[in-house]
C-alpha positions in Angstrom: 22.3 17.1 -8.9 18.7 18.0 -7.5 16.9 15.2 -9.8 19.4 12.7 -8.7 18.7 13.5 -5.1 14.6 13.2 -5.7 15.2 9.9 -7.3 17.1 8.5 -4.5 14.6 9.5 -2.1 11.6 8.4 -4.2 13.4 4.8 -4.3 14.3 4.9 -1.0 10.6 5.7 0.2 9.1 2.8 -2.4 11.4 0.4 -0.6 10.5 1.5 3.0 6.9 0.9 2.2 7.5 -2.5 0.3 9.4 -3.9 3.3 7.0 -2.9 6.0 4.0 -3.8 3.8 2.1 -0.4 4.1 0.1 -1.5 1.3 -2.3 -3.4 3.5 -2.6 -0.3 6.1 -6.2 0.1 5.1 -5.5 2.6 2.5 -6.7 0.8 -0.2 -9.6 1.0 -2.4 -11.4 -1.5 -4.6 -11.7 -0.1 -7.8 -12.5 -3.3 -9.5 -9.3 -3.7 -11.7 -8.0 -6.9 -12.4 -4.8 -7.9 -10.1 -2.1 -10.4 -10.4 -3.6 -12.4 -7.3 -1.9 -10.0 -4.7 -3.6 -7.5 -2.4 -1.3 -5.0 -3.3 -2.8 -1.7 -5.0 -0.6 -0.5 -8.0 0.8 2.9 -7.4 0.3 6.0 -9.8 2.3 9.0 -10.8 0.1 11.8 -11.9 1.1 15.0 -13.8 -0.4 17.1 -11.0 1.9 16.2 -8.0 5.5 16.1 -7.5 8.9 15.4 -9.5 8.0 11.6 -10.2 4.5 12.6 -12.3 7.0 15.1 -14.3 8.7 11.9 -15.1 5.5 10.0 -16.1 5.2 12.9 -18.4 8.5 13.1 -19.8 7.8 9.2 -20.5 4.9 10.1 -23.1 5.0 12.1 -26.3 2.9 12.7 -29.5 5.3 12.0 -32.7 2.7 12.8 -35.0 -0.6 14.6 -35.3 -2.6 15.0 -38.2 -5.7 14.5 -40.4 -6.6 11.2 -42.0 -9.7 11.1 -44.5 -11.5 7.7 -42.5 -10.2 8.5 -38.9 -10.5 12.1 -38.4 -7.6 13.6 -36.5 -5.1 11.0 -35.3 -2.0 11.4 -32.4 0.6 8.7 -32.7 1.6 8.3 -29.0 4.7 6.8 -27.9 5.7 5.9 -24.0 9.3 4.9 -23.2 9.7 3.1 -20.0 13.0 4.3 -18.4 12.9 1.8 -15.6 15.4 -0.8 -15.0 12.9 -3.0 -13.2 9.2 -2.4 -13.3 6.7 -2.6 -16.0 4.5 0.4 -16.3 0.9 1.3 -17.5 0.4 4.8 -19.0 -3.0 6.2 -19.0 -2.9 9.4 -21.3 -5.1 12.3 -21.5 -4.8 13.7 -25.1 -6.7 17.0 -26.1 -8.0 17.4 -29.8 -8.3 20.8 -31.6 -9.6 21.3 -35.2 -7.3 23.1 -37.7 -9.6 26.0 -37.0 -8.8 26.4 -33.3 -12.4 24.7 -32.4 -11.9 21.9 -29.3 -13.2 18.6 -30.6 -12.7 16.3 -28.1 -10.3 14.7 -25.1 -9.6 11.0 -25.5 -7.7 8.8 -22.5 -6.2 5.7 -24.0 -3.8 3.5 -22.0 -0.4 2.0 -23.2 -0.6 -1.1 -20.9 2.3 -3.1 -19.4 5.2 -1.3 -21.1 8.3 -3.3 -20.1 11.7 -1.8 -18.7 13.9 -0.2 -20.9 11.1 -0.5 -23.6 9.1 2.1 -26.0 5.4 1.0 -27.2 3.1 3.1 -29.4 -0.5 3.4 -29.8 -2.7 5.6 -32.4 -5.6 7.4 -30.8 -8.1 9.5 -33.2 -11.2 11.5 -32.7 -13.7 12.1 -35.5 -13.5 15.0 -37.3 -15.2 16.2 -41.0 -13.8 19.5 -42.1 -16.2 21.9 -43.7 -16.0 22.3 -47.5 -13.2 24.0 -48.5 -11.5 24.3 -45.0 -8.0 23.3 -44.4 -7.3 20.0 -43.0 -3.6 21.0 -42.0 -3.3 22.5 -38.7 -4.9 20.2 -36.1 -3.2 20.2 -32.7 -2.9 16.9 -30.2 -1.9 17.8 -26.7 -0.9 15.7 -23.6 -2.8 17.3 -20.7 -2.3 14.4 -18.3 -0.4 11.3 -17.8 -1.0 8.7 -14.9 1.6 6.0 -14.6 1.0 2.8 -12.8 3.1 -0.2 -11.8 2.0 -3.3 -13.9 
């Protein structure tokens, strides 16, 4: 029941902002992003604030993580847009760890323009060459942050 209430409040808040034209209130920033010809700045949910951010994190998952000879450690990501009307772009931060527990890298792929009710996938990899005789199983891929923006 609490989640349903929070979603209703969030939708109402977005409606008020859209109807009052609050996007032109002087709080915009020019980040050099390509727009669709309007002055509106896309909104974003991050995994560090609020319950909507948790929704963004729940939209993205890693379906497979493992070592591939030519690519290194690869994570297969999928983003599911549960919205009925809005397309979202997901910027995901993935942390890679070697089978021996050594941190390798952090990658930030994007899954752009995931349409309402659809699931899009992407592969992201980081180079890894195991030492001779070392295990190639047991690598870890972890989502540490998700930013969801409209558009």
